[in-house]
C-alpha positions as CSV (number, residue, x, y, z in Angstrom):
1,M,24.1,8.4,5.7
2,A,22.1,5.2,4.4
3,K,21.0,4.6,8.1
4,N,19.9,8.1,8.0
5,E,18.3,7.6,4.8
6,V,16.1,4.8,6.1
7,K,15.3,6.4,9.3
8,W,14.4,9.7,7.9
9,G,12.7,7.6,5.7
10,A,10.3,5.6,7.0
11,M,9.6,8.8,9.2
12,L,8.4,10.4,6.1
13,S,6.6,7.5,5.2
14,Y,4.5,7.8,8.2
15,A,4.2,11.5,7.9
16,L,3.0,10.4,4.0
17,I,0.5,8.2,6.3
18,F,-1.1,10.6,8.4
19,I,-1.6,12.7,5.2
20,N,-3.4,10.2,3.6
21,S,-5.2,9.8,6.4
22,V,-6.4,12.8,6.7
23,Y,-6.8,12.6,3.1
24,G,-8.9,9.1,3.5
25,L,-11.1,10.4,6.5
26,V,-11.6,13.9,5.2
27,I,-11.3,14.4,1.5
28,S,-13.4,11.7,0.8
29,P,-16.0,12.3,2.5
30,Y,-15.9,15.7,1.5
31,M,-15.6,14.5,-2.3
32,L,-18.7,11.9,-1.7
33,G,-20.9,15.1,-0.8
34,A,-19.2,17.4,-3.3
35,I,-19.8,15.3,-6.3
36,G,-22.5,13.1,-5.2
37,E,-23.3,9.1,-4.2
38,S,-23.5,8.6,-8.2
39,E,-20.7,10.0,-9.1
40,Y,-18.0,8.5,-6.2
41,G,-19.9,5.1,-7.0
42,V,-18.6,5.5,-10.6
43,Y,-15.4,6.7,-10.0
44,K,-14.2,4.0,-7.6
45,T,-15.8,1.8,-10.1
46,I,-14.2,2.7,-13.0
47,G,-10.8,3.3,-10.6
48,A,-10.7,-0.4,-9.5
49,L,-11.4,-1.4,-13.7
50,A,-8.8,0.9,-15.0
51,A,-6.4,0.0,-11.7
52,T,-6.0,-3.8,-13.8
53,V,-4.2,-2.3,-16.5
54,S,-1.5,-0.6,-14.3
55,V,-0.1,-4.7,-13.6
56,M,1.1,-4.5,-17.4
57,E,3.8,-2.4,-15.6
58,L,5.6,-5.6,-15.0
59,G,7.2,-4.4,-11.7
60,L,9.5,-2.6,-13.6
61,G,9.9,-0.2,-10.9
62,G,10.5,-3.0,-8.1
63,T,13.2,-4.7,-10.7
64,V,14.9,-1.5,-11.3
65,Q,14.8,-0.7,-7.4
66,R,16.5,-4.1,-6.6
67,F,19.2,-4.5,-9.6
68,L,20.4,-1.0,-8.9
69,A,20.9,-2.0,-5.2
70,Q,22.4,-5.2,-6.2
71,Y,25.1,-3.4,-8.5
72,R,25.8,-0.3,-6.5
73,A,26.8,-3.1,-3.6
74,Q,29.2,-4.8,-6.0
75,K,30.1,-1.2,-7.0
76,E,29.3,-1.2,-10.9
77,Q,28.4,2.2,-11.6
78,K,28.3,1.9,-15.3
79,K,25.5,-1.3,-14.7
80,C,23.6,0.6,-13.3
81,F,23.6,3.0,-16.1
82,N,23.2,0.6,-18.6
83,F,20.7,-1.2,-16.5
84,S,18.5,1.8,-16.0
85,A,18.5,2.8,-19.9
86,M,17.0,-0.9,-20.7
87,S,14.6,0.3,-18.1
88,M,13.2,2.8,-19.9
89,L,13.2,1.1,-23.1
90,Q,11.0,-1.5,-21.7
91,A,8.9,0.8,-19.9
92,G,8.5,2.6,-23.3
93,V,7.2,-0.6,-25.0
94,L,4.7,-1.3,-21.8
95,S,3.2,2.1,-22.2
96,L,2.1,1.4,-25.6
97,V,0.5,-1.8,-24.8
98,M,-1.4,-0.7,-21.8
99,L,-2.8,2.0,-23.8
100,V,-4.0,-0.5,-26.4
101,V,-5.0,-2.9,-23.8
102,G,-7.0,0.4,-22.2
103,A,-8.5,0.9,-25.2
104,V,-9.8,-2.6,-25.5
105,L,-11.5,-2.6,-22.4
106,Y,-13.1,0.7,-23.3
107,T,-15.6,-0.7,-25.3
108,T,-16.5,-3.2,-22.4
109,I,-18.0,-0.6,-20.1
110,T,-21.3,-0.5,-21.6
111,P,-21.5,-4.3,-22.1
112,V,-20.7,-4.8,-18.3
113,Y,-21.9,-1.8,-16.6
114,G,-24.8,-0.8,-18.5
115,Q,-27.3,-2.7,-16.7
116,T,-26.6,-0.7,-13.3
117,F,-25.6,2.3,-14.7
118,T,-27.1,5.0,-16.1
119,A,-27.4,6.9,-19.5
120,N,-25.4,9.3,-17.5
121,E,-23.3,7.5,-15.4
122,L,-21.9,5.4,-18.2
123,T,-20.8,8.9,-20.0
124,R,-19.0,9.7,-17.4
125,A,-17.6,6.5,-16.4
126,K,-16.4,6.4,-20.0
127,Q,-14.6,10.0,-20.0
128,I,-12.9,9.0,-16.2
129,F,-11.6,5.6,-18.1
130,C,-9.9,7.7,-21.0
131,V,-8.2,9.8,-18.1
132,L,-7.0,7.1,-16.3
133,I,-5.7,5.2,-18.9
134,I,-3.1,7.8,-19.7
135,Y,-2.1,8.1,-16.6
136,V,-1.3,4.5,-15.8
137,A,0.3,4.5,-19.6
138,L,2.7,7.6,-17.8
139,H,2.6,6.2,-14.3
140,I,5.2,3.5,-15.4
141,F,7.8,6.0,-16.1
142,E,7.3,7.5,-13.1
143,N,8.1,3.9,-11.4
144,V,11.3,3.4,-12.7
145,F,12.3,7.0,-12.0
146,F,11.4,6.1,-8.4
147,G,13.2,2.9,-8.9
148,I,16.2,4.6,-9.9
149,I,16.1,6.5,-6.6
150,A,15.1,4.0,-4.2
151,G,18.0,2.1,-5.6
152,Y,20.2,5.2,-4.2
153,N,18.5,4.8,-0.8
154,K,17.4,8.4,-1.6
155,F,14.0,7.8,0.4
156,V,13.9,11.4,2.6
157,F,13.4,13.2,-1.4
158,S,10.8,10.7,-2.7
159,N,9.0,10.7,0.7
160,S,9.4,14.4,0.6
161,L,7.9,14.4,-2.8
162,K,5.0,12.1,-2.5
163,I,4.0,14.5,0.8
164,T,4.3,17.5,-0.6
165,S,2.6,15.8,-4.6
166,L,-0.9,14.9,-1.9
167,V,-1.1,18.4,0.2
168,I,-1.1,19.7,-3.2
169,K,-3.9,17.2,-4.7
170,I,-5.9,17.9,-1.5
171,V,-5.7,21.8,-1.9
172,L,-6.9,21.3,-5.4
173,Y,-9.7,19.2,-4.9
174,L,-10.6,21.7,-1.8
175,V,-11.0,24.8,-3.9
176,L,-12.0,22.6,-7.6
177,L,-14.9,20.0,-6.5
178,P,-17.4,23.2,-5.1
179,I,-17.0,24.9,-8.6
180,F,-17.1,21.8,-11.2
181,K,-19.1,19.0,-8.9
182,N,-18.1,16.3,-11.1
183,A,-16.0,12.7,-10.2
184,L,-13.6,13.8,-13.5
185,V,-11.9,16.6,-11.9
186,I,-10.1,14.0,-9.6
187,V,-8.7,12.1,-12.1
188,V,-7.8,15.3,-14.6
189,I,-5.5,16.7,-11.4
190,S,-3.8,13.5,-10.5
191,L,-3.0,13.6,-14.2
192,C,-1.5,16.5,-13.8
193,L,0.5,16.2,-10.9
194,E,2.1,13.0,-12.6
195,V,3.3,14.9,-15.4
196,V,5.2,16.8,-12.5
197,T,6.3,14.1,-10.7
198,I,8.1,12.1,-13.6
199,T,9.4,16.0,-14.2
200,I,11.0,16.6,-11.0
201,E,12.6,13.2,-10.7
202,F,13.8,13.3,-13.9
203,L,15.5,16.4,-12.9
204,F,16.8,14.7,-9.4
205,I,18.0,12.0,-11.0
206,K,20.2,14.2,-13.8
207,F,21.7,16.4,-11.5
208,K,21.5,15.4,-7.7
209,L,22.3,12.1,-8.2
210,D,24.2,12.7,-11.4
211,H,22.9,9.4,-12.7
212,K,23.6,8.7,-16.4
213,I,20.4,7.0,-18.2
214,K,22.8,6.0,-21.0
215,L,22.6,2.5,-23.2
216,Y,26.4,1.4,-23.6
217,Y,24.8,-1.9,-24.9
218,W,22.4,-4.5,-24.2
219,D,23.2,-6.7,-21.3
220,G,21.6,-10.2,-22.5
221,V,22.6,-11.8,-19.2
222,A,21.2,-9.1,-17.2
223,F,18.0,-8.8,-18.9
224,K,17.7,-12.5,-18.6
225,E,18.4,-12.6,-14.6
226,S,16.0,-9.5,-14.4
227,F,13.3,-10.9,-16.4
228,K,12.4,-13.6,-14.3
229,Y,12.4,-11.4,-10.9
230,T,10.2,-8.9,-13.8
231,I,8.0,-11.7,-14.8
232,L,7.4,-12.5,-10.9
233,L,6.8,-9.1,-9.8
234,F,4.0,-9.3,-12.4
235,V,2.4,-12.0,-12.0
236,Q,2.3,-10.7,-8.0
237,S,1.5,-7.3,-8.8
238,L,-1.5,-8.7,-11.5
239,I,-3.0,-11.1,-8.8
240,I,-2.8,-8.2,-5.8
241,Q,-4.4,-5.8,-8.0
242,F,-6.9,-8.0,-8.9
243,N,-7.6,-9.4,-5.7
244,G,-7.7,-6.1,-4.7
245,N,-10.1,-4.6,-7.6
246,I,-12.3,-7.5,-7.7
247,D,-14.8,-6.6,-4.8
248,N,-15.7,-3.2,-6.5
249,M,-16.1,-4.8,-9.6
250,V,-18.5,-7.2,-8.9
251,I,-20.2,-5.0,-6.1
252,G,-20.6,-2.8,-8.8
253,A,-22.1,-5.4,-11.7
254,V,-24.0,-7.0,-9.3
255,V,-25.1,-4.9,-6.5
256,G,-24.9,-1.4,-7.8
257,T,-22.6,1.9,-7.4
258,T,-24.6,2.5,-3.8
259,A,-23.4,-0.9,-2.2
260,V,-19.8,-0.1,-3.9
261,T,-19.7,3.5,-2.4
262,V,-20.1,1.8,1.4
263,Y,-17.9,-1.3,0.6
264,S,-14.9,1.5,-0.5
265,F,-14.9,3.3,2.6
266,A,-13.8,0.1,4.3
267,I,-11.4,-0.8,1.9
268,Q,-10.1,2.6,2.6
269,I,-10.1,2.1,6.4
270,Y,-8.1,-1.7,5.5
271,N,-5.3,0.3,3.0
272,M,-4.5,2.7,5.6
273,Y,-3.9,0.6,7.9
274,E,-2.1,-1.8,5.5
275,Q,0.2,1.6,4.8
276,C,1.1,1.2,8.3
277,A,3.5,-1.8,7.6
278,T,4.5,-1.0,4.0
279,S,6.1,2.2,4.6
280,V,8.8,0.6,6.9
281,S,9.4,-2.6,4.3
282,S,9.6,-0.3,1.6
283,V,12.9,1.4,2.5
284,V,14.6,-1.5,3.5
285,L,15.3,-3.2,0.1
286,P,18.5,-1.4,-0.6
287,S,20.2,-2.5,2.4
288,V,18.9,-6.0,3.0
289,T,20.5,-6.5,-0.4
290,N,23.5,-5.0,0.9
291,M,23.8,-7.3,3.5
292,I,23.0,-10.6,2.1
293,Y,25.9,-9.6,-1.0
294,N,27.9,-9.1,2.1
295,G,27.4,-12.4,3.3
296,A,24.5,-12.2,6.6
297,T,23.9,-15.3,7.8
298,S,20.3,-16.4,8.6
299,R,19.7,-15.2,11.7
300,D,21.2,-11.6,10.7
301,L,18.4,-11.6,8.9
302,E,16.0,-12.7,11.1
303,N,17.1,-9.8,13.8
304,V,16.2,-7.3,11.0
305,V,12.9,-8.7,10.6
306,V,12.2,-8.4,14.8
307,K,13.9,-5.1,14.8
308,F,11.6,-3.7,11.7
309,G,8.8,-6.1,13.0
310,R,8.5,-5.2,16.5
311,V,8.4,-1.1,14.6
312,Q,5.3,-3.0,12.8
313,W,3.6,-4.3,15.4
314,A,4.1,-1.1,18.0
315,V,2.4,1.2,14.9
316,L,-0.7,-1.8,13.6
317,G,-1.7,-3.3,16.9
318,A,-2.4,0.1,18.8
319,A,-4.2,0.7,15.9
320,L,-6.2,-2.6,15.8
321,G,-6.6,-2.4,19.1
322,G,-7.9,1.5,18.7
323,F,-10.1,0.5,16.2
324,V,-12.0,-2.6,17.6
325,V,-12.6,0.1,20.6
326,L,-13.4,3.4,19.1
327,G,-14.2,1.7,15.3
328,K,-17.5,1.9,15.3
329,E,-18.3,5.3,16.7
330,F,-15.9,6.7,14.5
331,F,-18.0,5.5,11.3
332,G,-21.2,6.5,12.8
333,L,-19.7,10.2,13.4
334,W,-17.3,10.4,10.0
335,L,-20.3,9.2,7.5
336,G,-23.6,9.3,9.6
337,E,-26.6,6.7,9.0
338,G,-26.3,4.2,6.8
339,Y,-22.5,3.1,6.8
340,S,-22.5,1.1,10.1
341,D,-21.9,-2.0,7.8
342,C,-18.5,-0.6,7.2
343,Y,-16.6,-1.4,10.7
344,Y,-17.4,-5.1,10.6
345,L,-16.4,-5.2,6.9
346,A,-13.2,-3.5,7.6
347,L,-12.9,-5.6,10.8
348,I,-13.0,-8.8,8.7
349,L,-10.6,-6.9,6.2
350,M,-8.1,-5.9,8.9
351,A,-7.6,-9.0,11.3
352,P,-6.2,-11.9,9.2
353,V,-4.0,-9.1,7.4
354,T,-1.8,-8.5,10.5
355,L,0.4,-11.9,11.3
356,P,1.8,-11.3,7.5
357,L,2.2,-7.9,7.7
358,I,3.9,-7.5,10.6
359,V,6.5,-9.5,9.2
360,N,7.0,-8.2,5.3
361,V,10.4,-7.6,5.9
362,C,10.5,-10.9,4.6
363,L,9.6,-9.9,1.1
364,S,12.6,-7.7,0.8
365,I,14.2,-10.3,1.3
366,L,12.8,-12.8,-1.0
367,K,13.1,-9.8,-3.4
368,A,17.0,-9.4,-2.1
369,K,17.6,-13.2,-3.1
370,N,15.7,-13.3,-6.2
371,L,13.3,-15.7,-4.4
372,L,9.5,-15.1,-5.4
373,T,8.4,-18.6,-7.7
374,F,6.8,-19.6,-4.1
375,R,5.1,-16.2,-3.0
376,T,4.0,-15.8,-6.7
377,I,2.2,-19.6,-6.4
378,A,0.7,-18.7,-3.0
379,L,-0.9,-15.5,-4.1
380,A,-1.9,-17.2,-7.3
381,Y,-3.9,-19.8,-5.7
382,S,-5.2,-17.2,-2.5
383,V,-6.8,-15.1,-5.2
384,V,-8.5,-18.2,-7.2
385,L,-9.8,-18.6,-3.9
386,N,-11.1,-15.0,-3.2
387,A,-12.7,-14.9,-7.0
388,I,-14.4,-18.1,-6.1
389,L,-15.9,-16.9,-2.8
390,T,-16.5,-13.3,-4.2
391,I,-18.8,-14.1,-7.5
392,I,-20.8,-16.9,-5.6
393,G,-21.1,-15.1,-2.4
394,T,-21.8,-11.3,-3.5
395,K,-25.1,-12.6,-5.7
396,I,-26.4,-14.1,-1.7
397,W,-25.0,-11.9,1.0
398,G,-23.9,-8.9,-1.0
399,Y,-20.6,-7.4,-0.1
400,W,-20.3,-9.3,3.2
401,A,-19.6,-12.4,1.0
402,A,-16.6,-10.5,-0.6
403,A,-14.6,-9.3,2.7
404,V,-15.0,-13.0,3.8
405,G,-13.7,-14.0,0.9
406,T,-10.9,-11.1,0.9
407,A,-9.9,-12.7,4.5
408,V,-9.9,-16.3,4.1
409,S,-7.6,-16.3,1.0
410,T,-5.3,-14.3,3.3
411,I,-5.6,-16.8,6.0
412,V,-4.3,-19.5,3.3
413,G,-2.1,-17.6,1.1
414,S,0.2,-15.3,3.5
415,V,-1.0,-16.2,7.0
416,I,0.0,-20.1,6.5
417,S,1.5,-20.6,3.2
418,L,4.7,-18.0,3.2
419,N,5.4,-18.7,7.1
420,V,6.2,-21.9,6.5
421,Y,8.4,-20.8,3.0
422,Y,10.4,-18.5,5.6
423,K,10.9,-21.2,7.9
424,V,12.0,-23.8,5.1
425,K,13.9,-21.5,2.8
426,L,15.1,-18.7,4.2
427,N,15.9,-20.4,7.5
428,I,14.2,-18.2,9.8
429,N,12.7,-19.7,12.5
430,I,9.4,-18.3,12.1
431,I,7.8,-18.7,15.1
432,R,10.4,-17.7,17.4
433,V,10.3,-14.6,15.1
434,Y,6.4,-13.7,16.3
435,G,7.9,-14.1,20.0
436,R,10.6,-11.5,19.8
437,I,7.8,-9.0,17.8
438,L,5.1,-9.7,19.9
439,H,6.8,-9.6,23.4
440,R,5.8,-6.5,26.0
441,I,4.3,-4.7,23.2
442,T,1.3,-7.1,23.2
443,P,-0.1,-6.4,26.8
444,C,0.5,-2.9,26.3
445,I,-2.1,-2.9,23.4
446,V,-4.2,-4.6,25.8
447,V,-4.5,-2.5,28.2
448,A,-4.8,0.7,26.6
449,S,-8.4,-1.2,25.1
450,V,-9.8,-2.8,27.7
451,I,-9.7,0.8,29.5
452,C,-10.8,3.1,26.5
453,W,-13.7,0.2,26.3
454,F,-14.7,1.1,30.0
455,L,-14.8,4.8,28.6
456,N,-17.1,3.8,26.5
457,N,-19.4,3.0,28.7
458,Y,-20.0,6.1,30.1
459,I,-19.2,8.4,27.8
460,G,-21.1,9.5,25.4
461,D,-20.7,9.8,21.4
462,S,-19.8,13.3,19.8
463,W,-16.6,14.1,18.1
464,I,-15.3,15.7,21.3
465,M,-15.9,12.9,23.1
466,F,-14.0,10.9,20.4
467,G,-11.2,13.1,20.5
468,V,-11.2,12.5,24.7
469,K,-11.2,8.8,24.0
470,A,-8.7,9.0,21.4
471,C,-6.2,10.6,23.5
472,V,-6.8,8.4,26.7
473,F,-6.1,5.3,24.4
474,V,-2.6,7.4,22.8
475,A,-1.6,8.2,26.2
476,I,-2.1,5.1,28.2
477,Y,-0.5,3.2,25.0
478,G,2.6,5.4,25.1
479,I,2.7,5.7,29.1
480,S,2.7,2.0,28.9
481,M,5.3,0.9,26.3
482,L,7.8,3.5,27.6
483,V,7.2,1.9,31.0
484,F,7.2,-1.8,29.5
485,G,6.9,-2.4,25.9
486,L,10.0,-0.8,24.5
487,K,13.5,-2.5,25.2
488,K,16.2,-0.1,26.3
489,E,17.9,-0.3,22.9
490,E,14.8,0.4,21.2
491,K,14.2,3.3,23.7
492,A,17.5,4.8,22.4
493,Q,16.2,5.4,18.8
494,I,13.8,8.2,20.0
495,P,16.3,11.8,20.5
496,L,13.9,12.9,23.9
497,L,15.1,9.8,25.3
498,K,18.9,9.0,24.3
499,R,20.3,11.8,27.3
500,S,18.2,9.8,30.3
501,I,18.9,6.0,29.0
502,K,22.6,6.9,28.9
């Protein structure tokens, strides 16, 4: 049953990515057209500012998932109930702290953005910020509930709920934005859906999982062990949030809202690309934790990294190859003139992160083993490097410096440092892992990309022709993978191929 939850949970994650792609590629330009470039730029800038407050949730949801998975592997049901209750108490305290910090940040909006925002933009920025702070204060409880559900390996329900929420959000945008024509509607919709999601998750936990959020006693030992894990997740979350939002914040303060809008579309493509990998790794933590507590060897864990890494490379490699060939044309058709820089900005961001993404199941192993200290340090010095390059460079080269700063920090912090750590601490032969992941799949990506590149020289630019080229790429890549790229055991995982393989 657990294997099916991971398998179908991962498949639903890809469905979620697809819908998110529709959201990003269709709804974002729609929002831009409906509310205008100024409102959209304010929304993106203040969204980045408010997101920095969300790191104060201290990674509590991830901690709940990890420790519930451990207690369930050890058959400690009472500890599961008790730990979730302890986590809810912590969530309540942290939510209050978020509101206080949000109130302080509210007073900085005018001093920070007063030079680049108009009076109307400042007013809207403050309204959006207030709603978003309430949202992030509530989201910490949703994270705890999600951690409980994920700790039980119930990824089908959790991902189905995310898909449903996103579809409803898209429909509400389409209906309400033409009527109200302002960015405040966007964040109010998100807040309302968050309340509904929290309610549904609570009811699922109580009645379907029969999980009691009940405090029997304050478990000092569990709190001490989990607190170290939580703090490391918090620091990592803080660094990741800062690293992900510093670009828009600096560009907004130094260059202006129009530049933020351009850069945000490149970030949007980058985020979609990154989600292609995290959708798989996000569902394996309970399974990896169970493996470790049942005596899995380093080679066993290496095989898991390779197994999921090949799936991730099959998706990411195709996405990257297709984007290299068709991305520039796509941005031209999607956004029109004035956004051609988005293609190059997206490539600068996407290329360096590919290698760490295809082995990011290793992060689940680090979490399961409670070995997050080095990753925290690596992320810390990489974000300092990114901040220095972005703050200094943006004044001279604009958003190009922000993109390069992010790329360089990724190479230093994730590609080099973490891969060395996986070898030293986890005893995983990372060179062999990469070799096994890239084997056979890479030539399929190259063949499809080269053929599609030649087609670009003979077929003109239009949505119809773009669709034709994209279909050709997918067809060639799919055939290549079936003929050469996939191993026999991998083909056996595809339902339509099971009989022919047997």
